[in-house]
C-alpha positions, 0 to 999 in steps of 0.5 A: 266785332260787337264794339266795330259795328257799335263804332260804323253804326254810331259813325253813321248816324252822325254822318246822317244827321251831319248831312241832314243839318246841312241839307237844312242850312243850306235851304235856309239861305235864299238864292237867286235863280233863274226857274222856267215857267210855262206859260198860258196866254190871255186876254186874247180876242174872241174873233182871234184865233193862234195860228202857230205855237207860240213860245210856250216857257218863260225864264224867270229870276227869283230870289228866294230861300232854298225851301222856297225854290225846291217846292217852286221847282217841284210844282212849277205853275203856268205864268198867266201873260195878259194878251189883250193889248197886242203890238202889231208887228206885221201882218199877223205877227203880234208882240207883247213885253211880259217885263211890262207885266212884272208887277202881274207876274210877281203876284202869281209867284208863290209866297216868299218868291220875289220876282228880280228880272224876266228873261225874254224881252218879247214873246210874239204871237201870230193871230189869225182871224176866225173865219168859219166856212162850210166844207163837204165831207171826203168818204173814206170808205173800204167796202168788200161784199159777199159773192152776189152782193152789191150796193144798190145805190150810192153810199148815203153820208148824213151830213154831207158838209159841215162848218169848219171854224178856225185861222183864216190861212188854213180855212181859205185852203180847205176843200173837204173834211176827211172821215175816219176810215170805213172798213167793212168786209163780207157785206150781204146785208144794209148797213149804217154806221157811225164814224168821227171825223178826222182833224188835221193833227199839225192844226190847232184851234180847229172846230167842226159843226159836227163831230161824227157823220152817219155812213148809210148803204143798201146792199142787196143780191144782183143777178145777170139778165140778157134781152135782145135789143134793136139797134138803128144806124145813124148818119147814114148818107141819103144816097146809101142803104147799109144792111146788116145780118142782124138788125138786134143784139144782145144786152147782157147785164148785172141788176139788183136783184129787186129790180130784175123785172123792171128791166126790158127791151125798151129800157136801152136805146142803142146806135151804130154811127157810121159817122164813127166807122168812117172817120177811124176807117173801119170794115164794121159797125160799132153799136153803142148804148145811148140810153138805160136805166140807172138802177143796173151796175153793168152791161156788155153788147153782143157782139161788140161790132157789126158787119155790113154791107153797102147798097147804093 
């Protein structure tokens, strides 16, 4: 058994040595092979911008030893293609001829790797003018309040607009820039939050003058109040006299607690338009608020229909 194990180990050693020698001999030979290299487009004018993603790689036929080819494949660096001098095809479409830059490409290859041929004869670029546009910020806010609480005034966004730099074909149709979602729950205090702006995923080379906005809101407890307010009847013909049982209605309103004492009967102006009653063939008047404080959140009138009698 020991003799057999010794023979097996010896055979295995010779086999591994043979494979290693064969591998070294193979790698020492020269080969002509195609290798795929990523591209880096350089020299594009500062007033131009890529509107779509150009071809990302380039196939090069190279001649080198197996060692050099293996090393190059394991560490494939980007090949710079000079795009300073472009040929225009049509509109925003341009092209560059990589074969005219063979010497430059050769210099970028590792020592001992000789460039034989550049497979692709034309690389196309979609270049638009780099433009700037001022656009408004679109809110994306989801607020949920503690019972009895609400905003006492409109949410403020600072800044309310930003400068957007990007390709002309996209910027000219851009109407607003959206915020990332802001979700707040159980609110009963004022808030101030920094929120990042949302960049479209499909548009590259897009820049904002501001990356974030500040969203602020004033929150307070709201309460309900009721006032008795007189109303006027308008657009009554001169030959008619309109009589109603009551000359006033109740205004039930919701307002922030800090503003409650600022509201009185003179804060509302209410009318009943006789023309509306006639036009819609109604047998009652409809009270309507035509003037109210901006600080109230909501209101309702009681009653919302008023019976009347006509005296000729």
